[in-house]
N, C-alpha and C positions, 0 to 999 in steps of 0.2 A: 306597107302595100300604097296605102294614101302619101306618102313621101314621093315615092317612085311614081305615082299617077300623076303628082300637081307636077313632078321635074318634066315627066313626058310631057306633059299640056305646056309646061311654061317652055320647053327646045321647039317644041313646033307653033309656039307664038297665039295659043288658047287662051282664053280667060282673063280675069283679072291679074294684077303682077301679084305676084310670090317672092321676088327679090328687089331688090335696089340695082343689081346690076341689070338683070334679064328682063327689058320689057316687050310686052304683049304687040301682036301688031295693032290694037287698037289705039294702045297707047304712043306706039312711037309714028301712026298715023294723024294722031290728032298733035304731037310735039315733033315735026320732022326735023331734022338736024342734027347735028351735034350736041350732047349733052356732055357734063363733068359732075359726078356725084361730089359732094365736096363734104358732106355726113352722112352716116348711115346707123341705126342703133335699132336695138330690138326694146320697147318697154313692156308695159303692162295692160294689155289687152290688144297690143297692134304693133306693127315697126315700122318705123319712118325712115325716110330718107330727103334730103336736100339736095340741089341742082341748078346748075349754072346753065342754058341753054340759050341759045337765039329767041325764045318765047318770053325770056324775062327769068326771073328765081322760081322755080316750081317744089313744092312739097309734096310729097310722097305720103299717106298713110296707108298700110295692106298689112293683111295677114298671111305670116311668112308660110312656104312649104312642108307640109305635113300639119300644119295644125287644123285642130276641126274644134273648134272652139265656140257653141252655136250662143253663148253669150257675145263674145265679142265680134262676132258676125252681126248679130242681132244691132249691135253700139255704134258699128262701122254705118251697115244699112241706113239706119234711122238717121248719124250724123248728114249722108250722103243728102238722106230726103228732107233734113230741115235747110241745107244750104241749096238746095236746089229750090224748094218748094216755098219755105218762108223766111227765109233771111234775106232775098232779095225786096218783100216789102217794106222791112222793118227799120227804123233809122239809126237802132243798133250798129256799130261795125264790126264788121267781120271779114276773115280771109276768104275770099270769091272761089267759089267752086268752078273748077276748069273742066274736068271731066271724072269721071266715074264710074264702075263698074262691079255689078254682081253676078255671084254663081250661087243660087240659095242650094243645088244640088250639093256641091260640094263644100258647102260654107265657107267660099273665098272672094273677095270683095277689095277693091281700090278706092281712093278719091286720092284726087291732086286739086289741091289749091295754090294761090298765089301763096311764097316762100314770104314771108313777112320779119324775117328775123333780122337782116341787116338794118330795117327801118323801123325798126323797135327793140326795148327795152323791155327785160322783165321783174319780176320781184324780185330777183339777186342784184340788182344794180342799186339799190336803196341800201346805204349803207348806215344809216344812225337808227336809233327807234322813232324818230322824229317823222322823218321819211316813210318809213313803213307804215308809220300809222297814219300818216296824209291820204299815203296809197291805201289805205283799206278805207277810207272814209272813199275815196274815188270808188274802189268796189261796189262801196255799198251805194253810191249815186248810180254806176251803173245797170246795176242790179233793178234798182227802182225805175229807170227809164225802159228798160228791159220789158219788166213785169206793165209799167202804164202804157205800154204800147199794144201787149199782148192780152188784158185784160178786155173779157168780153167779146173776143174779136171773132166773127161769124166764122174762121179759119179752122179754129180750136174744135173739129168734129172727126167722126169717121177713125181714123188712128191716131187723130191728135185728137180724141176728143178726152173729157172726164166723165167718169159713173162713179159717181161719191158710194153706190149700194156695194158694188165692185171691191170697190178700197174696204169698205166695211166688214165684207166678208173674209177679204184677205188679211187684213187685222186680225179676226176673231180666228185665224187659221197656225197665225204666225204666233199670237197667245197662246192656243192649245198647240203646238209642236211643241213650244218651249217646255210648257209642262210634260209633254211625253219625253225631255231631251234627259240628257246628266244634269240634274240638278247641282250638283257638285261645283261643273264649272259655268254657275253664276251668279253673281256675285246681291244678296239681299236687294240692294238697290238695281240690279239691273231686270231680277223677277219684279220685284216691285213697279218698276218702271212700265214694264212691257204688257202688264196685264194691266194698270190702272189706263194706260194708253188707248188699249183695246176697249176699254168699258166707255173711255170718256170718248172716242171718236166722233160717233151717232151726233152727239151735243155738240163739241168744236165745230164740227162742218158745217153744220147748220148755223152757225152764226160768222160764218164766214160771209165778205162784200161779194166775193166772185170767182170768176177762175181766170187765171193767166196761165202764160209758158213759163215751166220754170226749168232753170238749167238743167237742174239734177245733181251736180257735181261741184258746185260753187267753190272757190278758194281762189288764194292769189296767184297762184299759178296758171289760172286760165284767162288772165288777161294779159294783155299786151301794152305798154304805153309807145305812142309814135314819138320820134326823136325828135321829131320838128314841132312835138305841140300837139296840140289837137285830141277830142275826146277816145279814150281810149277804147280795146279792141278785144271782145269778148270770143272765145275760143271754147273749141270740143265740146260738141252738142249732141253726143251719146248717150246722153242719159235726158236727154230732154224731154219731157213728157207734160199736158196739163196737170195743172194742181192749183190750191189755192195759193194766195200773195205770199203766204208766212212760210213755205216749205223751204224755200233758198233763202230768205233771211235766217232761218232758224237754224238751216245747216252750216249757214257764215258763224254765228254765234256761239252754236252749242258743240255742233261736231268740231269745228278748224279750229276753237280759240279755248285754253284752258279756262277754268272757274275764274282763277285770277287775272287775265287780260277782258274777260267778259265783262266780269266789276270793273273793272275801271275803263274798257271802250265802248261797251257795251251802250251806254245812255247816248254816247255822239252816234254811235252808228246807227241805230234807232233813230235819232232826229234827223242825219242828215238823209236817213232813208225816205222819212214821212215828207220831207220835205221837197223831195224831188217827186214823187209820186204827186202832190199837191199841183206842183209846178209843170206837172204834165195833165192836169186835170181828172186828180183823183184824190180828193182831200181826206183823210181820215182823221178822225178824233185820236186822242192816243190810247182812247180805252178800245176803239175797235183795232188801234193796230196791234194793240199786246194780246187781241182776242184772234187775230191773223197769224199774230207769233205762237200761241197758244195750241193753234190746229197744227201749223207747222211741227213742231216742235214734236207734239205726238205721232204727227206721221214720218218724222224723221228715226223717233223710238225705233217703231215696227221698221222701217226699209233697215236700218244698222242690224236690229234683231235679226232679220232675215239673214244678210251677208253675214253674219256669226254662224246660224244656220247650216249654210251653205258651203262657208269654204274655214271657217274660223283662224284666220293667222292673226299675229300678233298686230297686225295696223287697225284690222277691223275690229280686234277685240278692246285694242286704247279707242277708239272712235265709241263704241258701246258705252263704255264707262263712263266716256265725257259725258254723252247725249242722256245717258240713265242719272249722272249725278246733277245735270239742269233740272232734268223734270222733277228730280227727289225735291231739290234745292227750292224750285218756284211752286213747291204747294203741292202736287202730284194731280 
């Protein structure tokens, strides 16, 4: 029934977009005239479409007809809120928000940004290991600039605020839920990492330098490089939230990299991240950066464990294995 209701609303022009082909009245009014859809696809957590229009290239991100995914709705709503309220304040380049609509009752949402596809290149354009490693260093620098700008900002309050006590309580629930689950599904390293991270978290959080805005899902695919040169563009803010500096850095090092790649690339990534922070007014000693990374690693262990408890797909299982291995290898 939800699918039929959604299509009935769409044909009547009501609510957020739920199809690449059928636009609601509000979207047609915002971008009148002909449009040509050049690409459309359904991804993990949302659907996407690109258009050529008299208003320039447009990128639509939406929840398709019939979806009732609360988590996907929250992420799309959060990305729209970041792009509307916070991104214009930041010097870090982003795809500008041009339109957004939400229907919380039916968990429908869309946002439209400038389509940067033809003006940028992505990770797949780097053909050699040397090119990819250089690009990864640029990702670390971009993260540092993003973190340096948001560190201690007064805008990080309300829905964008940080609650350390709540984070610790959630960590304890995560560890307790792991203990109540099927222990055969968890490796010894994963069990050890989750229990130790939850226990250590209060002390680790007490040692951080402050709170910034974490991207929440940083990897090379979240960065676009302008074809004409210039600073890279950070995209996809659906998991943005307040957190210590080290959460994104640890995600990049321990969730996205294998142990071998981390051993080889980690020192340079840490060095350029620290140097870029210092260049933007936030100098950390190596020991302070290590403390930030350790707190961030604990947060990543616990976040990934919650994802496994919730969905247990092969990708998130592999991520938990990597981050747990990183926790154990770095001394527990």
